Every structure is written in structure tokens, then in C-alpha cells.
C-alpha positions as CSV (number, residue, x, y, z in Angstrom):
1,M,88.0,66.3,121.6
2,S,89.0,66.4,118.0
3,T,88.9,63.3,115.8
4,G,92.8,63.2,116.0
5,W,94.9,62.3,112.8
6,R,92.1,63.3,110.4
7,T,91.9,66.9,112.0
8,R,95.7,66.7,111.2
9,K,96.0,65.6,108.0
10,E,93.5,68.2,106.6
11,A,96.0,70.7,108.3
12,I,98.6,69.2,106.8
13,K,97.2,69.6,103.3
14,V,96.1,73.2,103.7
15,L,99.7,74.0,105.0
16,C,101.5,72.2,101.8
17,A,98.7,74.3,99.5
18,F,99.3,77.7,101.3
19,E,103.0,77.2,100.6
20,V,102.4,77.2,97.3
21,D,100.5,80.8,97.1
22,K,100.4,82.3,100.4
23,R,96.7,82.5,100.5
24,L,95.1,80.7,103.3
25,R,91.2,81.3,103.3
26,E,90.6,80.1,99.8
27,H,92.8,76.6,101.3
28,L,91.0,76.5,104.5
29,E,87.0,77.6,104.2
30,P,86.4,74.2,101.7
31,V,88.0,72.1,104.1
32,L,86.0,73.3,107.2
33,V,82.5,72.8,106.4
34,K,83.5,68.9,106.0
35,F,83.6,69.0,109.6
36,P,81.4,69.6,112.7
37,N,82.0,72.8,114.9
38,Q,84.7,71.5,117.4
39,D,86.8,69.9,114.9
40,R,86.2,72.9,112.6
41,A,87.6,75.3,115.4
42,F,90.7,73.0,115.9
43,I,91.4,72.9,112.4
44,K,91.1,76.5,112.1
45,E,93.1,77.4,115.0
46,T,95.9,74.7,114.4
47,V,96.2,76.2,110.6
48,S,96.4,79.8,111.2
49,G,98.5,79.3,114.7
50,T,101.4,77.5,112.6
51,V,100.8,80.0,110.0
52,R,101.1,82.8,112.2
53,Y,104.7,81.5,114.1
54,L,105.8,80.0,110.9
55,K,109.2,81.9,111.6
56,L,109.7,80.9,115.0
57,L,108.7,77.5,114.2
58,D,110.9,76.7,111.2
59,F,113.8,78.3,113.8
60,S,112.5,76.0,116.5
61,I,112.5,72.7,114.7
62,E,115.8,73.4,113.0
63,R,117.7,74.6,116.1
64,A,116.0,71.4,117.5
65,T,116.6,68.6,115.6
66,E,119.5,70.0,113.5
67,K,117.6,69.2,110.2
68,R,117.0,71.7,107.3
69,L,113.5,71.9,106.6
70,G,113.7,72.9,103.1
71,K,115.1,69.8,102.4
72,Q,112.1,67.7,103.7
73,S,108.9,67.2,101.9
74,C,105.9,69.7,102.2
75,I,104.1,67.0,104.1
76,V,106.7,66.3,106.7
77,R,108.0,69.8,106.8
78,N,104.6,71.1,107.5
79,G,103.9,68.2,110.0
80,L,106.5,68.9,112.1
81,R,105.2,72.5,112.0
82,L,101.9,71.5,113.4
83,I,103.3,69.5,116.5
84,A,105.6,72.0,117.3
85,Y,102.6,74.7,117.2
86,Q,100.5,72.4,119.3
87,L,103.3,71.7,121.9
88,F,104.5,75.6,122.3
89,F,101.3,77.4,121.9
90,T,98.4,74.8,122.7
91,G,97.1,72.7,125.7
92,V,97.3,69.5,123.6
93,P,99.3,66.6,125.4
94,A,102.6,66.2,123.8
95,Y,101.5,62.8,123.3
96,A,98.7,63.6,121.3
97,A,100.4,66.2,119.4
98,V,103.4,63.8,118.4
99,N,101.1,60.6,117.5
100,E,98.3,62.0,115.7
101,V,100.2,64.2,113.5
102,V,102.7,60.7,112.7
103,E,99.7,58.9,112.1
104,A,98.4,61.9,109.5
105,V,102.0,61.8,108.1
106,K,101.7,58.1,107.5
107,R,98.5,58.2,105.6
108,L,99.6,61.0,103.6
109,S,103.2,59.9,102.9
110,G,103.8,56.5,104.1
111,K,105.9,54.6,107.0
112,K,109.1,56.0,106.3
113,S,108.0,59.9,106.1
114,A,106.0,59.0,109.4
115,G,108.8,57.3,111.0
116,F,111.4,60.5,110.6
117,V,108.6,63.0,112.2
118,N,108.0,60.5,115.1
119,A,111.8,60.6,115.7
120,V,113.0,64.0,115.3
121,S,109.6,65.3,117.1
122,K,110.9,63.9,120.2
123,K,113.3,66.7,120.0
124,L,110.8,69.6,120.3
125,I,109.2,68.0,123.4
126,G,110.7,70.7,126.3
127,F,112.2,72.5,123.7
128,D,112.9,76.4,125.2
129,Y,112.4,78.3,121.9
130,K,112.6,81.6,123.8
131,R,116.0,80.6,125.4
132,E,117.2,80.0,122.0
133,V,115.8,83.1,120.4
134,E,117.8,85.0,123.1
135,R,120.8,83.5,121.7
136,I,120.2,85.8,118.4
137,G,122.5,88.5,118.2
138,D,121.0,91.0,116.1
139,F,118.2,92.8,117.5
140,Y,116.0,92.9,114.3
141,E,116.5,89.2,113.5
142,R,116.0,88.5,117.1
143,I,112.3,90.2,117.6
144,S,111.2,89.0,114.1
145,T,111.9,85.6,114.8
146,L,110.5,85.6,118.7
147,Y,107.6,87.6,117.0
148,S,107.4,85.8,113.6
149,F,107.5,88.6,111.3
150,E,109.3,89.3,108.2
151,T,112.7,91.2,109.7
152,W,112.0,94.0,106.7
153,M,108.6,94.9,108.3
154,V,110.1,94.8,111.9
155,K,112.7,97.1,111.0
156,R,110.0,99.6,109.3
157,W,107.3,99.6,112.0
158,H,110.5,100.4,114.7
159,K,111.0,103.1,112.4
160,F,107.7,104.4,112.1
161,Y,106.6,103.8,115.8
162,G,109.3,103.4,118.1
163,D,108.9,102.3,121.5
164,E,105.4,100.9,120.6
165,L,107.1,98.0,118.4
166,I,106.6,95.1,120.9
167,P,103.3,95.9,122.0
168,L,102.4,96.2,118.4
169,L,103.6,93.1,117.4
170,D,101.8,91.5,120.0
171,S,98.9,92.5,119.6
172,L,99.2,91.4,116.0
173,N,99.7,87.7,117.2
174,R,96.6,88.0,119.0
175,V,93.5,86.3,117.4
176,A,91.0,89.4,117.0
177,P,87.6,89.5,119.0
178,L,84.7,88.8,116.8
179,Y,82.3,91.8,116.7
180,V,79.1,92.8,114.8
181,R,77.8,96.0,113.9
182,V,74.3,96.1,114.6
183,N,71.8,96.9,111.7
184,L,69.7,100.2,112.9
185,L,67.4,99.2,109.7
186,K,66.0,96.1,111.3
187,I,66.6,96.7,115.1
188,S,67.4,98.8,117.8
189,V,71.1,98.0,119.9
190,E,69.1,97.5,123.0
191,D,66.4,95.2,121.5
192,F,69.6,93.0,119.9
193,L,71.5,92.7,123.5
194,G,68.1,91.4,124.4
195,L,68.0,88.8,122.0
196,L,71.7,87.6,122.8
197,K,70.7,87.9,126.5
198,D,67.7,85.4,125.6
199,K,70.0,83.0,123.9
200,G,72.8,83.0,126.9
201,I,75.3,84.4,124.8
202,E,77.1,86.9,126.3
203,S,78.2,90.3,125.1
204,E,79.4,93.8,125.1
205,L,79.0,97.4,123.3
206,H,82.2,99.0,122.5
207,P,83.3,101.5,125.0
208,K,83.6,104.5,121.8
209,I,82.4,103.0,118.7
210,P,78.3,103.1,119.0
211,H,76.6,100.0,117.8
212,M,79.5,98.2,117.8
213,V,78.7,94.7,120.1
214,R,81.4,91.9,120.8
215,I,80.3,88.8,121.3
216,K,82.1,87.0,123.8
217,G,83.3,83.1,124.1
218,R,83.4,80.7,121.0
219,V,79.8,81.4,118.9
220,P,79.6,80.2,115.5
221,V,78.3,83.9,113.6
222,E,75.3,81.5,112.3
223,E,74.3,80.5,115.7
224,I,74.0,84.1,116.7
225,P,70.3,85.3,117.0
226,G,69.1,87.2,113.5
227,Y,72.2,86.0,111.2
228,R,69.6,84.8,108.8
229,E,67.3,88.1,109.2
230,G,70.2,90.3,108.5
231,L,70.0,92.0,112.3
232,F,73.9,92.3,112.1
233,Y,76.8,92.3,110.3
234,V,80.2,91.1,111.1
235,Q,82.7,94.0,111.3
236,D,85.8,95.1,113.2
237,P,84.9,98.6,114.6
238,A,87.9,100.2,112.6
239,S,86.1,99.0,109.7
240,Y,82.7,100.8,110.7
241,L,84.5,103.8,112.0
242,S,85.1,105.0,108.4
243,A,81.6,105.2,107.6
244,L,80.7,107.0,110.8
245,L,83.8,109.5,110.2
246,L,82.1,110.1,106.7
247,E,79.1,111.5,108.9
248,P,76.5,110.7,106.1
249,K,73.0,112.1,106.0
250,P,69.8,111.5,104.7
251,G,69.0,112.9,101.3
252,E,72.8,113.1,100.5
253,L,74.7,111.4,97.0
254,V,77.1,109.3,98.4
255,L,80.2,107.3,96.6
256,D,81.5,104.2,98.5
257,V,85.2,103.6,96.2
258,G,85.8,99.8,96.7
259,A,82.7,98.7,98.4
260,A,82.3,95.2,97.9
261,P,81.4,92.9,100.1
262,G,79.6,95.6,101.3
263,G,80.3,96.4,105.0
264,K,80.7,99.9,104.8
265,T,78.1,100.7,102.2
266,T,75.5,98.8,104.6
267,A,76.7,100.7,107.4
268,I,76.0,104.1,105.4
269,A,72.4,103.0,104.6
270,S,72.1,101.9,108.2
271,L,73.6,105.7,109.6
272,T,71.1,107.3,107.1
273,G,68.0,105.1,107.7
274,N,68.1,104.0,103.9
275,R,67.6,107.7,103.1
276,A,70.6,108.3,101.3
277,K,71.7,107.7,97.6
278,I,74.8,105.8,97.6
279,I,76.5,104.8,94.5
280,A,78.6,101.6,95.2
281,V,81.6,101.3,93.3
282,D,84.3,98.1,93.0
283,V,86.4,96.6,89.8
284,S,85.5,93.1,90.7
285,R,82.1,91.4,89.7
286,K,82.1,88.4,91.9
287,R,82.8,90.5,94.7
288,M,79.7,92.9,94.0
289,E,77.5,90.1,94.0
290,L,78.4,89.7,97.3
291,L,77.5,93.3,98.1
292,L,74.3,92.9,96.7
293,E,73.4,89.7,98.6
294,N,74.3,91.6,101.6
295,C,72.7,94.4,100.6
296,R,69.2,92.1,100.5
297,R,70.0,90.3,103.8
298,L,70.2,93.3,105.4
299,G,67.4,95.0,104.1
300,V,69.2,98.0,102.3
301,K,67.8,100.0,99.5
302,N,69.1,102.8,97.6
303,V,71.6,101.6,96.2
304,E,73.2,101.7,92.8
305,T,75.9,99.4,92.0
306,V,78.7,100.2,89.3
307,I,81.6,98.0,88.7
308,T,84.6,100.1,87.2
309,D,87.4,101.5,88.4
310,I,86.7,105.2,88.6
311,S,90.8,106.6,88.4
312,S,90.2,105.3,84.6
313,D,86.7,105.6,83.6
314,R,86.0,108.9,82.3
315,N,82.6,108.7,81.6
316,F,81.6,108.1,84.9
317,I,83.5,111.1,85.7
318,K,82.0,112.9,83.5
319,K,78.7,112.1,84.7
320,Y,78.9,112.9,88.3
321,A,81.5,115.7,88.4
322,G,81.2,117.6,91.5
323,K,78.0,116.0,92.1
324,F,78.5,113.5,95.3
325,D,78.0,115.3,98.9
326,R,80.2,112.5,100.7
327,I,83.0,109.9,99.0
328,L,84.5,107.1,101.3
329,V,87.7,105.8,99.6
330,D,88.5,102.8,101.3
331,A,91.4,102.1,99.2
332,P,93.1,98.9,98.4
333,C,96.2,98.4,100.7
334,S,98.8,96.0,101.8
335,A,96.2,95.1,104.5
336,T,99.1,95.2,107.3
337,G,96.7,96.5,110.0
338,V,94.5,93.4,109.9
339,I,97.3,90.5,110.2
340,R,95.7,89.5,113.5
341,R,92.9,88.4,111.2
342,H,94.9,87.2,108.3
343,P,98.2,85.6,109.6
344,E,98.9,85.1,105.8
345,G,99.7,88.6,105.5
346,K,102.8,88.1,107.4
347,W,104.6,86.4,104.6
348,N,102.6,87.6,101.0
349,K,103.7,91.6,101.4
350,S,106.7,93.4,100.2
351,L,107.5,96.7,99.8
352,E,107.1,96.7,95.9
353,L,103.5,96.0,96.8
354,I,103.1,99.2,99.4
355,K,104.8,101.3,96.7
356,R,102.2,99.9,93.8
357,N,99.4,100.2,96.3
358,Q,100.2,103.9,96.6
359,K,100.3,104.9,92.9
360,I,96.5,103.3,92.8
361,Q,95.6,105.3,95.6
362,R,96.7,108.4,94.6
363,K,94.6,107.8,91.3
364,L,91.4,107.2,93.4
365,L,91.9,110.5,95.2
366,S,92.6,112.2,92.1
367,S,89.8,111.4,90.8
368,S,87.6,111.7,93.7
369,K,88.6,115.0,93.5
370,E,86.7,115.8,91.0
371,L,83.7,114.2,91.8
372,L,83.5,116.0,95.4
373,K,80.7,118.5,95.5
374,E,82.1,122.2,96.9
375,G,81.9,122.0,100.5
376,G,81.4,118.0,100.4
377,R,83.3,115.5,102.8
378,L,85.9,112.8,101.6
379,V,87.0,109.8,104.2
380,Y,90.3,108.0,102.7
381,S,90.7,104.7,104.9
382,V,93.1,102.1,104.4
383,C,93.9,98.8,106.9
384,S,97.8,99.4,106.8
385,L,100.2,100.1,108.9
386,E,102.5,101.7,106.1
387,R,102.9,105.5,106.1
388,E,103.0,105.5,102.1
389,E,99.9,104.3,102.2
390,G,98.1,106.8,104.9
391,E,100.1,109.7,106.0
392,E,102.1,110.8,102.5
393,N,98.8,110.1,101.0
394,T,97.3,112.6,102.9
395,D,100.0,115.3,101.9
396,F,99.5,114.1,98.1
397,A,95.6,114.6,98.6
398,L,96.2,118.6,100.1
399,S,98.7,119.0,96.9
400,L,95.9,118.3,95.0
401,G,93.9,121.0,96.7
402,F,92.1,119.0,99.3
403,R,91.6,120.9,102.9
404,K,91.6,118.7,106.0
405,G,88.3,118.6,107.2
406,E,87.0,118.0,110.9
407,L,84.1,116.1,112.8
408,I,81.0,117.9,113.1
409,N,78.4,115.9,115.3
410,S,80.6,113.2,116.1
411,R,79.1,109.9,117.5
412,V,82.7,108.9,118.0
413,G,84.4,108.7,121.5
414,M,88.1,109.5,119.6
415,K,90.1,112.4,119.1
416,I,90.8,113.5,115.4
417,G,93.6,115.2,115.3
418,R,94.1,117.4,112.4
419,G,91.9,115.6,110.2
420,E,93.7,112.3,110.5
421,L,93.5,109.3,112.7
422,R,95.5,106.2,113.2
423,V,94.2,102.9,115.4
424,F,95.8,100.0,116.5
425,P,95.3,96.9,118.0
426,H,97.6,97.4,121.2
427,R,96.3,100.9,121.9
428,D,92.7,100.6,120.9
429,G,91.6,97.3,120.6
430,L,90.8,97.8,117.1
431,D,92.3,96.8,113.6
432,G,95.2,98.9,112.4
433,F,93.5,101.8,110.1
434,Y,94.6,105.0,108.8
435,Y,91.8,107.7,108.3
436,S,92.0,111.2,106.7
437,L,89.1,113.4,106.6
438,L,89.1,115.6,103.6
439,S,87.1,118.5,101.9
């Protein structure tokens, strides 16, 4: 069991901080390290779940209590959200969900606030939120409330994906499975599976994407054998797919754009047995330090790091013009395809952000055109569900003179149609990614 009010107290504080800047990881991670594993898991689940279902929780609280949440203090507001989430989506007994949060609110904000939360939260016990949501007349407002997404997102995705809308929303609300990529530089897939078996850890290979192992059950990453030795890298198969589609070969000069924190750089090195020369480029010095640390841990060599923006660095373009055999442009994007991993992504996106990203993505494609060798391959990838960041940018790339590429000796058990691929959590069990193969 959790340590009661203490975990709820920390959860409320994180949720109050989230309200300010719509960031979650930055507020959650410093808190988690203070607690043992069981409490850590409880705090992470309740905080992430509350953020994931924020719109539905707010709707339910206001309907059940006839109180406007916006008029309450952040401690009261998030205390009620935390109670509603536990009642609706967890197996926590009602008395514990209410009493422990009430005690946490008392410690944070005094008896009066605690008394208010205690009184109104009783109305949440047994509240049928599904029945209430069904009473919403407008289709988009009803669906966006039930699945707890911004209405504008739901409208767009319905336009893009039609009848797949509901399965897509449902899959984005499910917690993503833990996958690790076996680091072929240090161990074979078979030997890694043997290590897991020896430790009593259940696992399974991905059916279509090689070298990816799903860890079953709740196993802290640090307790997976080979963590410190760099035998694996935590990565969704969709992310690894970018490197696989690049089909890098030993002896080639490879450019990884937007490389930090190093998932794809280390994947390219693993696929080529450390025998390709990789130039890893990123604009962030801090994130590049993470890349270097990951390279050290995984035994990755032949990587040169460059902190720059290739879309504006004419010296870099002049130095490497027409020299790269392979270029991976994993472009900065809205990240709507990874909402199941980052539920705060439901609340910090905008159409303006998508349009701004498209301009950045097109600049990267334009610069990459100058850097790619004749007959070379470029893979453009984004963890986005938005067509502006996917298909429309492929059309732009073709207008620059790129040609659509194709897989030659693919190790991927997935069909690539006309040089493009989209994967989804509801269809493929993967994060939502878009890939374009260009030459």
C-alpha cells in the first residue's frame, strides 16, 4: 500500500506546478526519487492519470458537486481531481481515496480547505460520468470530454483518420508498454533474452521490428539486467524504426539531425557494428551531454557531435555538401503521436505550434538536400499525427527535387507504401510516427 496522505500531498503539489507551465516530467521526476519504488509507482500513476483525464475529471467534478473548479485554490482543485481519478480509474477504496487526499489538503492548506474537499468529494462516490457525458449534445464535445482531449484535436483527427478516431483516442489513453532495444554492440538478442529469463523477468520479442524486447510486468528500468553495462536502450519500436528504415551500412558517412539524447544515433551504431562514421547534430548542449553519456554507456564509437542548427549554419553545409551517404532527420515536432507516454501533450499543443514546426521541418529538409550525396538516402521522421508535419512535408521535399525512396534489404516486417509509412498505437501497438524515405 502507499504511504497515504504523503504520496497524495506530493501528487497535489506536482499537479499545481503542472497547471502553471503544462510541463510534467520536470516537476514529477525530482519528487519520485524521494520515495521507494511502490510509492513512486503510485505517485506516477495518479499524477499521470489525472493529467491524462483532466477534461473528463473537471467536467465530472463540476457536474457532481455543482461547484466551479476555476474558483477554487489549486490545492483544493487538484485534490478533488486526484480523488475523482482514483474513484473512476483505480482500485483504491473510496474511503482511502477521499480520506488520504483530505488529510493531504489539510497539511497543505488547512482545515477549512480540507473540510470543503471532504464535503463535496462525497458526491463523487458512485458518480456515473459516462451517463453524464452521454447527455452532451455536440458529437465532438462529447467525444473530447469522454476521452479527455482538446476539442480542436479531435476534430482534426476525425478529418484525417475518419472511423479510426475512437480507437485512436482510446489507444492514446492507454499506458505504453516498456520496450528496450538490444544493444548489438555488446550482446545478442538471444543472450539478452537469456539474462531476462535467469532473472525471472517475463519478456517477448516484437513481432515485426527486430531487436526490440517488451518487458512485461512492472519492472524498474534500473533492475533490468545489463542496465549499467549498456546492454540495452529504452526505446519505443517506432523510434527504432527510423534507424532501420535508413538502412545504414558499415563504412558510410551518416548524419543524424536532432540527434540528442541519442536513441537513434546509438541505434545506427548498433546496426553498423560501430563501423559507420556518424555526425550527430543537435542545437542543445545540455541534451548533447546526454547523447555522449549514452554513447559511453552503450560502447558507441565513431560519433562526432556538432552543436549547431544545420538550417542556418552555412559553414557546416559548405564543409559537408553532397558528402553524406545517409541522413536521418528526426525533426522537432508537436509530438502528438507520443501522448500515451506524455499525457501533458494533450494540453500544451496548438495549431500555431504545428505551423511553426512545419517551417522548421522544411528548413531542415532544404539544408539536408544540399548535404545528401547523389544516390544517398534520407529518412524524415516525426512522432506526430499531424499531416502538416508528415505528408505535406513529403510533398514539399519532392518539390525540392527529392525522389521517393524504397526499402532494399529490409529487416522490417511492415509494408512501406510509396516511400511513406504511418504507424499508430491502435493499429500497430507503436507510438504514432510518420516516416518518409527520400533519395
